[in-house]
N, C-alpha and C positions, 0 to 999 in steps of 0.2 A: 119784639113781635112774639105773639103767642101762637101756639098751634103748629109751629114748624119745628122739625128736628134739625139738629146740626148735621151738616153733610159729613158722611163717613170719609175717613182718610185712609190711604194705603190699603185698600181692599182688593185691588187687582193683583192677581198672581202674575209674577214675571213670566215672560215667554221662555219656553224651553229653547235652547240653542243647539244646533247640530252643525259642527264643523265638518266640512268635507274637504279632505286634502287630496288633490288630484294632480295628475301628470300635466294635463293640458292647461295652457294659460288663457285660451280664448273659448274654444268650443265647450269644454266641460264647465268652465266658470259661467258662461252664458246660460247653459242648460240648467245648472243647479240654482242659479239666481232666480230663474223663472218660478221656482217653487215658493218663493217669498210672496205671500199674499197679505194684503192689508189686515184682514180680519182673522188670520190664522193664529193659532196658539203656539206656532213654532217659527223661529227665525233661523234661516239657512245661511251659513257663512262659508261659501266655497273659498278655498285657499290654494294657491299655487306657489311652490318654492322649488321643488325638485321634480325630476322626470324619471327616476328609477325607484322601483318598489322599496328597497331597503331604506333609502333616504326619506321616502314618503312616510314610512312607518316611524322612523326616528323623529321626523318633524311633528308627526301627530302626537307622539309621546311628549315632546317638548311643549306643544300646545296644552296638553292635559295638565302639565306641571305649572305652566305660567299663567294660563287663563283661569278664570273662575268657572270651571266646568263641574257641574253637579250631576255626575253620572247616575247616582241613585235617585235624583229628582227628575230624571227624564232627559237631561242633556245627552249629547252623544258626539262621538268623533268617528268618522268613517274615512277609510282610505280607498281611493279609487285609482286603479291602474289597468292598462291594457293587458289582458291575458294572452292575446295573440302574439305579442312581441316579447314576452318573457317566458323563460323556461319554467316548467311545472315545479321543480324543486325550489326555485327562487320564490315563486308565489306561495308555496306551502310554508317555507321558512318564514316569510314575511307575515303570513296569516297567523301562524303559531305565535310569533313574537308580538304581534299586535294584540291578539286575544289574551295573551299572558299579561298584557298591560291594560286590559279593560277597553280595548279599542276594537 
């Protein structure tokens, strides 16, 4: 055939991924999964493994090391926990530790 160009391959940019490590196994997971939209350029992956802030941060650091997370390319890892149920110094220490590891 003439007059037709070949179809371009591999031109779509991959979706950015945001891992959200949260305390709750139901409410928070359902809430964050609702942010996934078919035509969005971001894929939200809520994760539940632990219920205390220090272990949530440790697990987020583990995800960063084990998954193909491109923080410079727009991927992200977020930690979500209740501030009402945890002391301020625990939250501050966890926040500092997470930020020191790019989370």
